Structures are given as C-alpha cells and as structure tokens.
N, C-alpha and C positions, 0 to 999 in steps of 0.2 A: 716815563718814556723819555728818551733824549731826542734831542733837534735832529731832524731825518728829513730830507726832500732828496729828491733824484732830479739829475739832469736828465732830458728826454734822449739822449744816446745810452742810458744806463740798460743793461739787458732786462732789468726788472719792469721796467716803461711800456714792454710788451706783454706785459701779463695783465690782463682784463680783471682780474681778481684783485690786482694789487692797486691799480691806476684808474679803473673804469675804463669803458670802451671807448670812450674818444680820445684818451691820451694813448690807448694800446693801439687803436688804428693809426694815428698819426704817428706813433714811433715806428709802427712795422712799413708806415708808407715813405718815412725818412731812411729805413734802410735799404728801400727799392730804389733810393736815389730822386725823390721826389723833393722839391724845395718847402721846406716846413721853417718859419720862423723860430728862431733861437727860443725855448721855454726850460723851465722845470714844473717839477709835479709834488705837488705834496700829497702822499698816499692815504689811502682810505684807512689805514690804521690811526692817523691823526685824528679824523673825523671821528672816529669811532670812541677814542679817548676823550676827545672835546665833548661829546655826546654823553658820556658817563659819568667825568669828573667834572663838567661844567667849566672847564677850565684849558688853556693851551698846554700841550706838552712842554717840559722843560727847556727852554732854550729855543725852540721853533720858530717865536718870534722875531728875533734878533738875528736867525740864521735865513730866514726867508725875505725879510728886508734886505740882507744885504745881498742875497741870490738876486733880487729884483732890480737892484742899484747896477749888478753888474750887466743885466739885460738892457739896462736905459730907463729907469724908473720915471728920471726926470723928464724924459721925452715920451713917456705912455704907454702903458702894459696893458693886455687885456686879461681879464681874472674870470676864467670860464670854470663850471662846475664839470666832472666826468662822472658821472653816478656808474654803478655796477650793472643796475638793472636800465641804464640809459643807452640809445642807439642800440638797441638789439633788432635781430631781422621782424620780428613779431610786432614790438613796441617799441616805438622811437622815444616817446617821452621829450619829444621836439617842443622846445619852449618852454618847458616846464621848470626846469631848473633855471638857477640865476646865471647871467653872465655880465660882467661890468667892464665897459671899454675904457680906455684911455684914463687909465687911474695913475695920478703922478706923484703921490706924496706916501710916506710911509703909515701914517692912521688909516688914510683913504685905502691903503693896501689889505692892511690889516682887517678893515671892517668890510670889505670886498670878500675876503676870505670867508669870514664867520658868515656872510649874507649866502655864500654858496652853500656851506654845511647846513645853515638854516633852512633853505628852501626843502631840503628831503622833506620838512614838515609843514611844508606850507600846504593849504587847502587845496591850491589848483593840483598839486603832487598827489594827494592824497585822493580829490575824487578822480583824477586820470587813471590812478591805480586801483580803484573801486570800480570804474567802469568797463578796463580792459582785462583785467586780471585779479580782478576780485580783493577781498580786504587783505593785509598782510604788512609785512615790511619793504617798503619803498627802495631798499638797498642802501648802500653806503657810498660817500660821496668822495672822490679825488677833488684836487683843485688845481687846474693848470694855468700859469703864470707864465703869458707870452709876449713877446715883444710885438709892439704895434707896427703894421706893415703901413707906412705911408700910401694910401692906396690912391692911384689914379682912376683906377675901375674895380669894382668889386663885385660878385655876386654868386649865383649858385648854378649848379648844373646836374643833371640826371642823366646819368649813363643809358637810361632806358625810359620811355615815355611812360609816365606813370598810368595813364589814361590807357594807352594801347601798348604794353608791353612786349607783345610779338613782334611789332613793328621794328625794322633796325633803325632806329630813330635815337638822336642824344638832343636832348634839350638843354639850352644854354641862356641864362637871364643875366642881365647887366645895368648896374646903373653906375652913375659917376660916384667920385669918392667911396667912402666905406658904405658897405652892405649890409649894416644893421637894419637900415629903416625898411631894407628890401627883405629881410627875413621875417621881421616882426608886423610886416604887411603895412608899413606907414607909405611906403615908396612903391610907384609904380614901375617895372623895369622895360627895356627893350628886349626881346625874346628872339632866339634863332632857333632853328629847327635845322638838325643836320644829319644826310643820309651819308655813310660812307665818308664820313669826316668831312662833308662838304657841306656848307651852310647855303640850303637850297632856298630858304625863307627867313627872311627877319622882317619882322614885325614890331610894332610900338603898341603897348598894352592899353594905352588910351590916347586921346586926341593932344591933351597937354603933357603928355612925357616928354622929356626932353632928350633930345638926340645924344646917343653914345657913340662916340666917333672909336669904334674897335674896328682893327683891320681885321680882314677874312682871314688871316694868318694867325690871328689872334682867336677867332672865333673858335680856327680849327685846332689848335693847341691845347684850350680848355677842353673842346669834346676827346680829343684822344687821351687829355689826362683823365676825365670819368670813365671811358672805356678801358683803358688800360687798370685803374683802381678795381673795377669791375672782374676782370680778369684776375687779379691779385686774390682779391677777397671770395670771389664763386658768389657773388651777389650782386644784382643791379645797385649802384651806389647814387646816392644824393652826398652833393659836396658843395661846401663854400670854399672860394678863391677869390684872389685879389692880385692886381698887377700894378706893381709901383712905377714909379716915374721913371727909371732905369729898362722898364718893360719885362723884369723877372716876373714870374708867374708863380704865386705863392698859394699852397695850399694849406688852408684852415681848419677843415675838417671834411670828414669823410664817414658816411655812415649808410647801413643798409636803406633801401627803400622799402619802408614796412609794409607799403598797400599791394607789393607784388609778392606774390607768394611763389615757392618752388614750383608748382604745377603751373603756374602760369607761364613758366619760361619753357615749359614742355608742347605749349600749343604756337603751330607755326603761323606767321604772317598772313594777310590776305583773308578772302572770304571763304567759308566753308560753311556746306551743307549735310545735312543727314538725309533730307529729301532726296530721292533715288538711293542713296546709299542704305537706309533702311530695307529698301526693297531687296536689295542684292544682297544684305548681311547684316543682319538685325542684332545677331548674337555680340556677345563683348570676347575680342579679341585677347588672346594670350602674347607676350612678345613673340614666340614661335612664330605664329601664323601671320602677326600683326606685320613683322618683318617681311614674309613672303607675301605677303600682299602688296605692300609698297615696293617690292623690288620687282613682281610683274604686274604693276599697274599699266605699263606701254602696252602690254600683251592684249589687255581686254578693255580699254577705254577709247578705243578708236581713234586714236591719234592719228594714226597712217591715214585714215580716210579723212579727217578732218585737214589735214596739211595739205591733201590732196585737192580737198575742196577749196582751198583758200581761206578755211576758218583757223582765226589766230588759235593757238594751242597754248594754253597757260599750264604751266609743270611747277610742282607736281599734279596730277591729276585729282591723285587721292592722298589722304593721309590717315592715320589711324591718330587718333587723339583720345587720352585715356582709355584707350581700350575699344574704342569704338570706331568704325570706318565712317569717314568725312569725303563728299566730293568737292573739287575746285569750283564755288560759284562763280567765279571770273571766268573761266571756261566756260561754266552754261551761259552767263549772258553774253560771251561771244558769239555762242550758238543761237541764241535767240535772236541776236541783232540780224543773222543771215536769214530767219525766215520773213517772208514778206509780211507787213503790217496787220492785211485783212485776214491771213491764215494762223495766228498768234492766238493761242488760248489763252482767254484772261486769267485764268489760274495760275497758268505758268510762271506767274511772276513770284509765287510763294516759293519757289525753287531759291530766290534770292534773300538773304535778310531785310527785314522790314526797313531799317536804316538806311538801307542802299539800293532802293527800289526807284529806278528813274525811268521817264519815258525813254524806250528805245529809238524813238526819230522815227521819220520817214522810211520806207522801202526803197533802197537801192537797187532798181530794177537791174542795171548792168551788172550789178555783184551777183545777183538770182542768176540771170542768163547765164553768164561764166561758171556759176556754182553746178547749174544745170548740165550745161555740156560737159564738166569735168567729171560729174559723177556717173554719166553716160559711159565716159571711157572705163573710169574706174571699175564700174559693175561689169563692165562686158570682160575686163582682164581678171576677175576674183568672182569665180563662183561660188565661195564662202558668203560673199557680202552680196551677191546679185539676189535680191528678195525674188525673182522667179525660181531660184536654184538652191537658195539658201536651207528651204526646209529639208529638200532631199538630201544634199550632201551630208548636213549636218545629223540627220537619222542615220546616215550610213556610218557618221562618224562616231555616234552612239553606240550602235552595235561594234565597231571594232575596238572601239575604247572599252567596253564590257569587258572582252576576250583580254585584253594584255591587264587589266584590272585583275580577271581571275588567275592569269598565271603568274602576276606578282604575288597573289595571294598564297598561291603554292610555294614559294620561293623560300629556300632555309637560312635562317641568322640564327648562327649559335655563338657568334662571337660580337662584340662592341663593334669591331670593323665591319663586320656582314651587316649589322643593324645600320650603322651609319649609311652605307652604300645602297642597303634598302630604302632610307629615308630620302637619300639622294634621288634615285628613282622617281618615289612618292612625289617628291616635287616636281621635277620633271613633267611629270605627268600631270598633276595638278595646273603648271603654267599652260600645259598644251590644252587642258579641258578650259581654261579662263580663256585662251585665245579663242578657240572654237565657238563658245557659248556667248561672245560678245555680240554677235549679228542677231542670233534669235532672241537673245535679251531685247536688243535694240528694237527689234520690229515687232515685238510684243507689248514695248511700251509706247514706241512711236504708232502703231497702229491703235492703240486702245484712244491715245491722245488723240489719234485723227478721228476716230468713230464719235469722241465725246464733243470734239469740235464742229462736227458735221451736225450732229443732233441738238447739242445745246446752244452753239453760237450761232449756224447757220438757220437752223429751221427752227429755232427758238423753243427748244422741247426741255421739260427739266430735268433734272438728274435722274429721278425715279424713273424714267423711260430708259435712259441710258443703261441704268444700271440693272433693268429687268432684261433689258435686250440679250445683256452680257451674262445673265445669269443659267444661261442653259448648262445644263450637265454636260462636261468634257467627258474626255477618255485618256487620263493618266495613270500613271503609277500610283499618284497620292490616293485618288478616288478607288483603284483596286484595291489597295491597301485598306481601306476603309470596308469596302464591301465583304472583303476576305474574312475579317475581323466580326463583323455584322452577323455574316452567315455560320461564323463558329460560336458565336454568342446565341444564336437562334436556335442550334442546337443543343446547347449546354441549357438553355432554358427550358426546352422541351423534356430534359431529364431532371426531374424535380430533386432527386436525390444529388445529381452533380450539382445542380444549381446551389442546393443549401450548402453545399460543400464550400462553392464558390463565395457565397455571402458571409460563410462564419469561421472558415478556417485562415492561418494566417497565409501571405503569400509564400512563404520560404518553406511551408510544410507542406502547402498545397503541391509546389511546382514538383516535390519528387514523388508524389503517388497521384498520377493521372491515369485516366485511362487509355489502353493501347492507342485506339483510334486518334486520340486527341493529342498524345504524345507524338502520333505520326504526323500530324496535320500541322502542329507547331514545328516542328523539324523541319517539313517544307515551308512553311512561313518563314523560318529564320535563313534558311538556306537562300531565299529570294530577296528577303527584305529586313534581315538581320543588322544592317548597316544603318538602319535609322535610329535617331534618337529624339528626347524631347527637343534639345537644342544641338546647333552645329558646332559650338564650341568644343575644341579638344578636351576639356577639362570634364565632359561630360559621357558616362558610358554608353556604348551602344546597345541595341536590345541584343545582339548577340552577347554581350558580355553579363547582360543582366536580363534574361528572361523574364523575371518577375514582373519589367515594367509593362508587358505585353499581356500576361497574366492579371494585371491589376486593370487593364483595358478591359479584359473580356469580362471582369467582375461587375463594371460598372455598367456594360452594355446587357449585361444578361439579366441585371437588376430590373432594369425597366426595357423587356423587350419591344420594338416596334415594328410593324413592318414594313418600315424601311425609313429613308433619311427623310427629312422636310422636302418635300415636295417642291420643284422650283415652282414660282409664280408662272401662269399662263401669260405668254407675251402677246395675245393676239389684241387685246385692249392699246397696247403699245405699238403693235404695228399700223393700226388703225389711226394712229395719230400721226404717222408720216404720210406725207403727200405721194401718190400715186408714182409721179415722174421721179422720185428721189429713192424709191422701193428696191430697186435693181440693184442699184450701187451700194445702200446701205446692206444689201442683203449680203454682197461680195465682200465688201469691207467687214463684215461682221464674222463671215466663214473665215477669212485670212485672219483675222483678229484671235478666234478662237483656236485656230488650228496652232499659230504661234504661241498661245500661251500653254497650249496643251504639250507644245513641244519643250517650252521653256521648265516647265515642271520634270518632264523625261529625263533633260540635262542637267536638272538641280541633282536628280536621283544618282547619277553616274557620279557628278561630284561629291553626293553622299558617300558613295562606294570608296573613293579615292581618301575621302577624308577618314574613313573607317580603317583602312589600311594605313594612313599616316599614325594614326592613334595606335595601331597595333605595334607596329615599326618603334614609336617612340616609346611606348610604355616597355619593350621588350628591352631596348636601349638603357632605359630608367633602372631596370630590374639586374642588368648586367654591371650596371656602375653604381647601383646604391641610392640613385636620386629619385626612385618610385615616379610619382604622377608630377614632381618638382620638375620634371624634364621638360615640359611645355613652357616654363617659363623662363628657359634658354633658348637664344638662337640659333641657328643651324651654325655659325662660326663659333659660338661657344661650345658648341655637342662636338665639333672637331677638336676645339682644344681639350675638352674631357676626355675622348678617346686619346688622344697622341700625346696628350701630357697630362697624366695621371696624377701628379704631384700638387695640379690646380683645382682638383676634386673640392677640396672644404673651401676655396674662396669662391668657385661656382655655386655650392650648395647656399652660401652665405647670400650670393646675389641672388640666387633663385627665390630664398625665402624673405627678400626684402621685397621682391616683385609683388609675391604674392600677398603680401600685407598690404601694399599701395593698391594692390587688385581688389581688396576685399574691401576697403575702406569707401568707395564710391562708384556707385552704378549710376550716377547721372551722366545725363548726355543729353546736351542744350542741343534745339533744331539747329542752331546756327553760331560760328562764332564768325566776329567781326574783328580781325588785328587782334587775337587773343582774348576779349571778351565775349561773354555769352550772352546771345540773343534767343528769345523765344517768339511762338507766332501769335498765340491765342489769349486773347484777353479772358480771365477767368471772373466769372460772376459769383455772388453766392446763390449756392444751390443749383448751380450748372456748370458744364463744362462744353467745350468745344472741339472737336476733332475732324476727321476727313471720313466723311462717308463712304463707305466701301461697299454695302450691299443693302439694296433698298427693303424698306418695311420697319415697321413700327412696332415696338414690341415693350411690354414693361415685366419686371420680376426682380428676385433676390440676388444683389451682389455676392459672388463669391471669389474672393482674391483667391488664385490659383498660380502656384510658383511651378509644381510638378506635376504633368497631367498624369501620371502613374502613381501618384500618391493622393488623388483626392477623391473624396466620394460627393457626389452633386447631391444638394438637398432640395428638393422640389422642383418649383419654377426659376431656374438659374440663370442670371446674366454673368457669364464669366469675366472677371476683369483680370488681365496678365500684362506684363512689363513686355513680352514679347512672347511670338510662336514660332513653331516650326512645323515641318509635315510631320512629325511624330506626334503631334497633336490632333492630327485629324480624326481619329477614332473617339475623341473626348467632345469634338465638336458637333456631332451629330445628336447628344445629347442636351443641347444648351436652347436656349431661348434667345440668347443675343450673345454679343462679344463686344467686347471694349478692350485696346489695347495699347498700350503705350507707344509703339513703336509701329513703322510701316507706313505703306502708301496703298494706293489703288492697285497695284501689283503685288503688293505683297502675299507669301504665301497664303496666310490666313486671309485676306482679302478675296482670293480666288476661290479657295475652297468653302468661304462663307459663302458666297454666292451661289457655288455650285449647290450647295447644300441647302440654300433657301434661308440663311441665317440673318437675320440683320445685324451687320456689325459696324462699328467707329473707331478707326484706328489714328494713330498721330494723336493721341489724347496724353498732354504733358502730364507725367507724375500723377497718373490714374490711380495706381496702387496704393498711392498714401492720401490721394484726397475723396476717394470714394470709401467710406467706412465699409469692413467687411460685414454683410446683413443689411444693409441697406436697400430700401426700396429705391430701383432705379428704372427709369424710363428711357430709351432710346429711339432715333430718327436714323435710320441705316442710310438715309437718302442726304439728308441735310448736315448730318455729324452732329447734331445737337444732343446732350446728355442733360435730363433733370434729375436730382437726387432729391428724395422726397425729406423734406424736414423732419417729419412725424416718420419715422421708422416703422410704425404700424400699417401705414396704408401706403398705396403706392401715389407717386405724383401725378 
C-alpha cells in the first residue's frame, strides 16, 4: 500500500465506509457551508493494513507528518478517531475510541495515530460492543487530523432535549476554553435551554461553576447550527462546537443522539392520556382512520362549548400516537380547574400523568358564576347540547342517520372514481356522526362521574354501592344482540342432532348446511346487525363479511346453555345505605345516567354502520386498484393520488407495506405520554395487578387469553383476559365468570356490558395479556380493581 491520506474536501471524505462516520459527517457539513477546522483524514484501509501487517503503509508516516505540518503542527493539532461503527444512530461509541488534543511534534503525531488505531481493540471498546451489539468486529478506524481551534468558549449542543425529545427545545452547554473537560465529564458547564431559537433559561450546573460570558446571539447561533444539522441529517444531533477569539463558530463534531429513537420523533409534545380516549376508541387505528380522527377532532371535542364557557382550549385536543387515540391532558387540567374544588371527584386526577399532578388550587367562584351564566345562554340556543333536549334530538338523529346509511349502502360503485366518491360521502357522514355524538357521550360520562361523586365523596359510600346501582340491565342494541343470539343458541341446544353438529363440524362446513329456519334467522340477524365485528378497526372483517364469527358464538352459547345471563345483583341493600333525604335525587340522577348510557350504545351502533360502509367501499377501491386490504394504510389524500395518478401506484404500495410492518411491530399503548416519554399509572407487585374496577363483585377462575372472541372455546370457569373488547364481544361475555382488559375505563363498552350482565370486571390493566399466564388461577375484585394471580397454578389464590 502506498502513502495515502485525503483532505476533508475530497469526495471520498463523505463516504463513511472509507473514513468513518465522524469524518463523513464533518465533510457533509462542510459541503453545506458550516465552518469546519482544516483537516486531513487517514482512511480505514490504512488501519486495516496496520492491523494485518503490523506496520505502517509505505510512505504514510512521512506523508502524514508533512500534511500535519501544513495544518500547523507546531501550534497543535487534534488527532481523533473516526470508526466505521462509531456515531451511529443506534450506538454512538461515544468516548470509547481515542482522541488526543494539542499534539505538537512529529513523533507525538505518529503515536497519536497508532493510539487511535489501537483503541479499536481496547477493553472498553470491546465491553461496549458486547453490551450493545454482542460480540464481533468493532469496525475499522480512520484518523482525523484537525487544526486546533484556539477556543475562547467551547461546548456541546443537542438539537432536541435528550430526556424529552418531543419538546421544541435545543440544549446548549458551554465552558471557557477548550471543551474536552466538559465532554469527558471533568468540568461543569453553563447550560441554556432554547425554544424557538430563543434562550429562555440559562442555568449554572453547580454553585462553583464559573460564569461563561456568552451573548444571547451566540446561544442562538449555536442552537440554529444544531437545528440545521438535524434537518440535514434527518435525525436529532449531538454536536461539539468552539468559538474562537474572533467570534467564528466552528463545528468540531456532529453525530446522532443515540438515545432518541425514530418513533420518539412521532410523539407530540405536551401531556397526553389514554384515559377517556380508551372509552371512545380502544382499537388501534390504521393511518386512514387516524388522519380522519385528528381532522374531525374539533367537531367532537366540545371545543366550541369550552370556548363559549371561557375554558382555555388546548390544541390539538386529540392525537393518534403509534395508532392509539390520546386526549390532550393539558386540556383536561384546564377543565378541572373550572370545577369548584368541593365538586371535584378525587379520582379525576388520574386523567393526568402522575409526574404532572398538582394541586389545582382553590375555587375561583367569580369564574364559576361567569361560566354558569354563559352555559345557560349556550344551552338555550343549542338543542343538541341542552341536557333537557339532547336525548330527544339525538334519538331523532339516530333514526335519520340510519336512513342515510341505508341509502348509501345501496349506492353503485363500479369505477375507482365512484368508489372514491362513496368514501368521501362515508367520511362526511362519519364527521357528522362524531359531531352529533359528542353531547350524549359527554353527558353519559359527566352524569356517571356525578353519580359516583354523590355516592362516594358526598355520602361516603364505597364503590361497590355505586357499581351495584349502575348495574341494572339497560335497553340498547348491544343487549338486544346478546338476547337474540342466546335465544337462537337455546333453540339449537334443544335439537340434539343440530347441537352435536355445532360442536363437532368445522364452522366453514357448518355454515353451508344449516336448517332452513336457522338460515332465515341468520339472514334477518345479519340484515340488522351485520355491521358489528370483534373490533372497530378497519382491518377486521364485519359479521356480514364473515358469518362464521356469529356461528362460532352460537357454538359457544349452545355448548353450555343457560336459562339467561348472569342476573344483576339486587340493589335493595345498596338503596338502604342511601339516606332518605338523598334517595329522590339519586333516583333521578341514576335514571338520567342510564338513559344516556343506553343512548350512547345506540349511537355507537350507528357509528358501526358508518364504519362498515366505509370498509366496504375502501375494499372495493382496493380491489379496483390492486392494493387489496393494504388500502386502509393510506390516507384520503393518498387515495386521491392513487385514483388520479396511476403511475404512483407502486410507490403507494411500498408506503402501505412500510406502514403495515410498523403497525405490526408494537401494540404497546402507555397510559400517558409526557413530552414524548411514556408514563404508567399502576405499580405492579409480585403476584398481583391493579386496574380500574368497573363491575362490582369478587370471583375466581382460570385465566384464558382471548384475541378473537369468534375463535375461542371457553374451558370451564373462565376469566377472560383481553387487550381490548368491543360490542362484538358481547355474546361471549355472558359465558364467563370475570373479565380483565388492558384498555378501557368506567364507561368503556365492556365495562357497561359487564355491569349489565352482572360479571365482575377490571379494565385498564397494563399489559395484562403478557403478565397473566394463560391457564393461571386468578381472583379479581370488580369494585376495587385488584387482581391476584396464584403462585401455584393448581389452586386459586
């Protein structure tokens, strides 16, 4: 090998495989116009030669000394490693390879280069390699020889706050003189936090930290440099900088912040909670519906009413994070501050992340009076929102919307353009439904909380009394579906031959050879309720697409016929605990609560019809364009491009497949996000879990993990454990002893149905499907939310 080094402006200096990532990043930054100290680089092939031949390449010693003298060796140069595995997005190897500063003579220069090469085999590099990437080659090392900057000030900067990457913050740290002591942890810096490129806070790291006289303009220049480098490299950057005595700002290094993952960048700043959101929509959303939910948020988030009442409106009100719907917790805090302190339900604080719960302070009665007067005026002019008329007008809306959806279902869609037009109409109806549903949903939630506040906070009764009173069977479409299927199952069970067939024949064979009376009954059932499915996500077939789901329910129900569902607990004892003076008020409040809960279920069914039509038209467009079910992973705008620009088809297919892979990677939905970082609610102890008790009662049984209710056969006394449920699960619930669900709250669908069926239930149990072994003996308390897992699977705890 002959003598070979490269100036930093050589085209090969931008190739990381030749010069390592540190050099390549600096060479690219230089091309973008950043001030980079003059430098030369010894490529990795020299290290490879040195490693194998145990000597320098011919002529390289003399050549590199000459190059260093041209840089100003007598005044000092910096000799830095630049590894091919260093400064990667996943693992930085920060501080693991050698760096030597202020090298001033030829022999020291040669020794510094060899030290950089040898550091590849050091114990600390190998230990880092084993810990982060497993055993193997730690990569080859190029060597950067760089003119020393006579620094007046130096330091580091992060284009994003490493602890809270979602915040729009840039962190800059500075010391006087060279920054090496700061980088290796031997000096304490002065730190500035910049937002919108303005230094809003400058703080000393310790009381003995010397002041650093950086002007505001310098802080801003450093922050702007970091942000510009992030935009160039497409990832948050950790940079080293130096300012000389003439005021020139030099970039010494730029590398990715390895602690920030790509998914962290998709999480919005601020406070976000799954509470309330998991009652509204517990299923994971695909990009198509996620975009529409965010687009329609202002139509169902009560923002118009909040603005009228003088409540600060934090925007956006909802966001979809990793496919799951979240509500703005800062908005919830603003609403809670408007509630008089004596009327605040204590557990409402759980709507906010634990790290951000603060005392909301005393009641501002002037604000309460003002909001009350505003509310009277608002309700007087808005029958949809008025609590006295909301139930009636929304029931009328339900019937009218049902007619529109039936007509939309008969619409002819023969071409991609017609399919796209049908999808647009479906989306317009969806937005209309969400706008009309906001008030019944809000009243169902508010009245339930008020009832709980009266019984628990005002009268001092326990949660079991509250859940028992709320437990009365309702009258809504979900329960009508359950009763219809149970009646059919009882008829099947009374026919021994038919019952035997249901228990022994495969569903696919059974569905094509049914008695005529059952075919007629199923056809009528599908005509009324075929829009339902186990989950509301657009990726799941509806009952009308896959009648085998309904037959699977009938198989389970007919296998163990019962005279009826679990009877709700008698509420006489609960009523006796309520003081006589309070009973009329509680009775009225309870009637109103149940009425709005039933209306909420009816409106959800209208929404199910809407989503069923939307899926039907999306799949039709997918068939017409060749995308199939991948179509639901594109947005409305991308569908328009697909229809009007067929040449974009391959690109859009690739985009959909990329999103599908990301969608499959993780179904983890933290309860909260605080500025991009996940937070959880419950402390999990050995052998026990804690969730939200939603249906009173205590029970024990065998845990059975259920992913799809139509594909499961219950085994004995079962407690179902699921990630989330939807109305399509109702037929299964009447057969179980208890229910444990990862998602949901007091007003989630499964909580309401469990109460009405008299099944103890606990929801909001973090990662229950992975922490509770299938087949374990489990005991649960549906009032307190406590779950005990037996350490000995042979006996219940």
